[in-house]
KETORZA-939434 format. One record per residue (C-alpha): residue in three letters; x, y, z. Coordinates in pm, whole numbers, plus 50000, padded with zeros to 5 digits. Layout:
BEGIN
 rest     u     v     w
  Ala     X     Y     Z
...
//
This chain:
BEGIN
 rest     u     v     w
  Asn 13063 57277 98724
  Pro 12859 56993 98589
  Arg 12768 57204 98281
  Lys 13146 57281 98196
  Asn 13247 56914 98249
  Lys 12949 56788 98001
  Asp 13070 57034 97748
  His 13427 56935 97775
  Ala 13331 56573 97762
  Glu 13140 56644 97420
  Leu 13446 56829 97277
  Gln 13684 56528 97373
  Asp 13421 56284 97216
  Arg 13383 56495 96872
  Leu 13782 56553 96860
  Ser 13818 56159 96894
  Lys 13587 56102 96617
  Thr 13755 56363 96390
  Leu 14076 56187 96459
  Asp 13956 55874 96362
  Val 13847 55987 96031
  Gln 14166 56158 95983
  Asn 14387 55849 96069
  Ser 14172 55639 95835
  Phe 14309 55828 95521
  Gly 14661 55748 95402
  Ser 14871 55758 95077
  Thr 14996 55438 95102
  Val 14657 55252 95111
  Pro 14471 55327 94783
  Asp 14104 55285 94911
  Ala 14196 55497 95229
  Gly 14284 55798 95025
  Gly 14601 55682 94815
  Phe 14363 55714 94499
  Leu 14309 56095 94570
  Ile 14681 56171 94533
  Pro 14770 56252 94161
  Glu 15015 56025 94000
  Ala 15299 56161 93811
  Met 15498 55946 93579
  Arg 15832 56072 93483
  Thr 15879 56086 93092
  Asp 16219 55954 93078
  Ile 16310 55595 93082
  Leu 16609 55447 93307
  Thr 16832 55227 93104
  His 17180 55093 93154
  Ser 17418 55264 92868
  Leu 17553 55013 92608
  Glu 17931 55061 92567
  Lys 18046 55219 92229
  Ser 18175 55026 91959
  Val 18528 54870 91979
  Val 18613 54768 91627
  Arg 18451 54997 91386
  Pro 18616 55324 91508
  Leu 18956 55163 91447
  Ala 18886 54937 91151
  Thr 18910 54996 90768
  Val 18571 55077 90646
  Ile 18485 55013 90281
  Pro 18156 55123 90139
  Met 18002 54818 89905
  Glu 17796 54888 89604
  Thr 17698 54533 89562
  Leu 17614 54248 89790
  Thr 17983 54113 89752
  Leu 18309 54303 89691
  Ala 18643 54137 89599
  Ile 18960 54313 89731
  Pro 19287 54232 89582
  Ala 19558 54190 89853
  Ile 19922 54072 89864
  Asp 19973 53698 89974
  Asp 20256 53763 90203
  Thr 20323 53480 90463
  Ser 20707 53453 90504
  His 20979 53693 90478
  Ala 21247 53442 90529
  Thr 21356 53473 90148
  Asn 21151 53746 89993
  Val 20880 53997 90072
  Tyr 20522 54079 89924
  Gly 20489 53681 89846
  Gly 20785 53661 89601
  Val 20954 53996 89549
  Gln 21330 53954 89595
  Ala 21613 54197 89506
  Tyr 21951 54092 89396
  Trp 22293 54253 89387
  Ser 22392 54262 89040
  Glu 22710 54338 88839
  Glu 22722 54594 88549
  Asn 22572 54468 88239
  Ala 22476 54133 88416
  Ala 22110 54002 88378
  Ile 21868 54112 88647
  Thr 21690 53806 88791
  Glu 21305 53843 88769
  Ser 21083 53822 89088
  Gln 20715 53857 89115
  Ala 20469 53944 89404
  Thr 20176 53700 89477
  Phe 19845 53826 89501
  Arg 19501 53702 89643
  Arg 19151 53803 89680
  Ile 18955 53904 89989
  Lys 18577 53837 89941
  Leu 18343 54068 90150
  Glu 17995 53948 90158
  Ala 17728 54157 90332
  Glu 17516 53986 90581
  Lys 17188 54112 90727
  Leu 17145 54222 91104
  Ala 16795 54298 91195
  Leu 16592 54403 91514
  Tyr 16224 54388 91526
  His 15954 54521 91800
  Glu 15605 54523 91819
  Ile 15456 54820 92022
  Pro 15093 54852 92131
  Asn 14976 55196 91998
  Glu 14840 55310 92338
  Leu 15176 55276 92478
  Leu 15333 55481 92218
  Ala 15051 55767 92290
  Asp 15080 55741 92661
  Ala 15448 55698 92721
  Ser 15602 55998 92511
  Ala 15964 55887 92603
  Leu 15934 55570 92445
  Ser 15947 55684 92105
  Val 16258 55875 92183
  Trp 16432 55583 92344
  Ile 16357 55361 92029
  Gly 16517 55609 91816
  Gln 16814 55650 92048
  Arg 16871 55301 92209
  Met 16767 55064 91939
  Pro 17028 55175 91686
  Glu 17293 55148 91965
  Ala 17166 54782 92032
  Leu 17211 54700 91682
  Ala 17558 54844 91682
  Trp 17639 54658 92007
  Phe 17576 54315 91806
  Glu 17750 54421 91498
  Asp 18047 54498 91734
  Asp 18027 54146 91890
  Ala 18045 54005 91551
  Phe 18342 54186 91456
  Ile 18514 54055 91756
  Asp 18420 53691 91784
  Gly 18180 53610 91475
  Asn 18211 53269 91331
  Gly 18176 53386 90963
  Ala 17890 53172 90882
  Gly 17591 53401 90816
  Glu 17764 53685 91003
  Pro 18110 53864 90984
  Leu 18419 53668 91081
  Gly 18561 53810 91412
  Phe 18918 53894 91431
  Leu 18954 53633 91724
  Asn 18839 53363 91478
  Gly 19063 53443 91202
  Asp 19335 53236 91064
  Ala 19599 53485 91132
  Val 19549 53516 91505
  Ile 19831 53407 91728
  Ser 19779 53252 92063
  Val 20061 53296 92315
  Thr 20082 52999 92553
  Lys 20077 53037 92913
  Glu 20394 53030 93135
  Thr 20509 52721 93288
  Gly 20329 52666 93615
  Gln 20113 52976 93575
  Ala 19805 52925 93775
  Ala 19462 52930 93632
  Ser 19256 53249 93532
  Thr 19563 53461 93604
  Ile 19781 53713 93375
  Val 20135 53777 93445
  Trp 20384 54039 93292
  Glu 20551 53765 93105
  Asn 20212 53708 92911
  Leu 20216 54072 92809
  Val 20581 54086 92689
  Lys 20558 53775 92486
  Met 20221 53903 92311
  Tyr 20375 54228 92237
  Ser 20690 54029 92095
  Arg 20440 53865 91842
  Met 20306 54181 91701
  Leu 20363 54251 91331
  Pro 20625 54522 91379
  Ser 20461 54755 91120
  Ser 20142 54740 91336
  His 20265 54863 91673
  Gly 20175 55219 91593
  Asn 19807 55119 91538
  Ala 19772 54834 91803
  Val 19555 54847 92110
  Trp 19495 54618 92390
  Ile 19152 54491 92416
  Ala 19062 54330 92756
  Ser 18772 54178 92945
  His 18668 54405 93219
  Asp 18740 54113 93471
  Thr 19100 54112 93377
  Phe 19167 54458 93542
  Pro 19255 54301 93889
  Glu 19518 54077 93728
  Leu 19647 54373 93528
  Ala 19631 54620 93836
  Thr 19827 54377 94051
  Met 20080 54195 93813
  Ala 20423 54229 93933
  Leu 20792 54188 93773
  Ser 21033 53955 93969
  Val 21347 54092 94038
  Gly 21576 53842 94219
  Thr 21399 53779 94557
  Gly 21195 54078 94512
  Gly 20981 54246 94259
  Ser 20748 54556 94212
  Ala 20419 54635 94046
  Val 20447 54705 93661
  Trp 20115 54879 93587
  Leu 19983 55064 93912
  Asn 20250 55178 94144
  Asn 20019 55367 94388
  Gly 19632 55403 94480
  Val 19619 55783 94435
  Ala 19644 55811 94049
  Gly 19410 55637 93823
  Pro 19546 55345 93612
  Pro 19740 55459 93297
  Met 19515 55291 93066
  Thr 19819 55197 92862
  Ile 20047 54892 92846
  Leu 20395 54923 92680
  Gly 20280 55247 92553
  Arg 19971 55118 92369
  Pro 19604 55196 92482
  Val 19403 54962 92676
  Ile 19022 54929 92586
  Phe 18810 54722 92842
  Thr 18479 54557 92707
  Glu 18240 54294 92811
  Lys 18231 54138 92459
  Val 18566 53932 92478
  Glu 18593 53648 92673
  Ala 18601 53590 93063
  Leu 18924 53586 93261
  Gly 19118 53287 93200
  Thr 18982 53195 92864
  Ala 19154 53257 92513
  Gly 19057 53605 92403
  Asp 19034 53758 92740
  Leu 19326 53991 92663
  Asn 19416 54080 92303
  Tyr 19676 54293 92135
  Val 19530 54390 91775
  Asp 19596 54614 91501
  Leu 19224 54679 91404
  Ser 19334 54889 91098
  Met 19399 54543 90938
  Tyr 19023 54444 91000
  Leu 18781 54519 90705
  Ile 18435 54634 90739
  Gly 18209 54653 90429
  Asp 17899 54878 90450
  Arg 17631 54749 90199
  Gln 17339 54922 90372
  Ala 17342 55169 90628
  Met 17149 55119 90964
  Ser 16769 55231 90880
  Val 16486 55249 91142
  Glu 16139 55201 90985
  Leu 15789 55220 91166
  Ser 15462 55051 91023
  Glu 15117 55131 91170
  His 14974 54906 90905
  Phe 15128 54549 90931
  Lys 14914 54489 91241
  Phe 14636 54742 91203
  Gln 14373 54489 91342
  Asn 14587 54464 91652
  Asp 14635 54837 91708
  Val 15011 54763 91711
  Thr 15303 54958 91546
  Ala 15595 54741 91399
  Val 15945 54887 91451
  Arg 16217 54755 91229
  Leu 16587 54814 91237
  Ile 16816 54669 90943
  Glu 17160 54711 90837
  Arg 17378 54499 90582
  Val 17747 54474 90669
  Ala 18058 54253 90602
  Gly 18351 54220 90826
  Arg 18681 54005 90824
  Pro 19043 54029 90892
  Trp 19248 54172 90613
  Val 19541 53902 90669
  Glu 19477 53537 90660
  Ser 19807 53402 90803
  Ala 20041 53477 91033
  Leu 20389 53603 90899
  Thr 20726 53391 90923
  Pro 20999 53683 90997
  Arg 21321 53718 90790
  Asn 21519 53552 91055
  Gly 21311 53236 90995
  Ser 21220 53232 91382
  Ser 20914 52992 91476
  Ser 20775 53296 91655
  Thr 20542 53411 91388
  Leu 20409 53775 91367
  Ser 20036 53877 91321
  Pro 19839 54202 91390
  Phe 19614 53979 91586
  Val 19746 53833 91915
  Thr 19586 53670 92212
  Ile 19677 53442 92532
  Ala 19589 53094 92513
  Thr 19344 52954 92802
  Arg 19490 52935 93142
  Ala 19271 52672 93302
//
């Protein structure tokens, strides 16, 4: 039927044109229809979480009412003949004169330093991204605390706190004879434990770089021609997170594997933190009013330094001095 064939041909032609139009639109090409699709933006901000502070929760924290604070302390560096820097008891006969002895004192000076963080944020961004103001209020104080913690660990004491790794009391245990570079062996840990001030074992923790974990997890104790793992003994249970009964804290803030400071055994109660000005967050729309920018400033004033300033010679006169801050020397 010619009429029927003609109608069928026209229908096919229209269908083909319709498909051409439909196929010209798409969500991936903006000018082909992508602009027609509403864009929804999540109001939260994805971010890497910063690790929690290592030092402050375990340190001795003292409020400071002035810029500097002098704290009296015992100057106790040797127990070879006395304690507390000169105190000595004597066995005495009846009615005999008692020999005098005295303690020796020193002063620890805490001096607050300012730690600051500053941003300038366009007001349009603050208005359009509602999550940003929440993020600033939560994450920026975390960032300031992160840098504070870093200084408490490794600060040089010049315009910033003196970190416990740079204090005069820190003991560095030498590597084993023939020990390979960038390794940790069981003997390192045993010797570090033996150099801890005995009164500090109850407070001491291991502070380790995250990249020391493979060494800790695979270290072994040699016994004759054999040996066995000393920290992990199976792959089912998680790591015990203790070494010789004391907690292990992994952090990115200490040195990399093989460098002095990658593994530390420390009593952080012997680290002093002085709080002069608590962390404050302030916003100003007027500082750069002409630029339509809001300035954000975070400030705190804080001091930090080890309580002890030298290692202690034990009663037996051993050359293996004792300290609340012990680390391993570089293994290069």
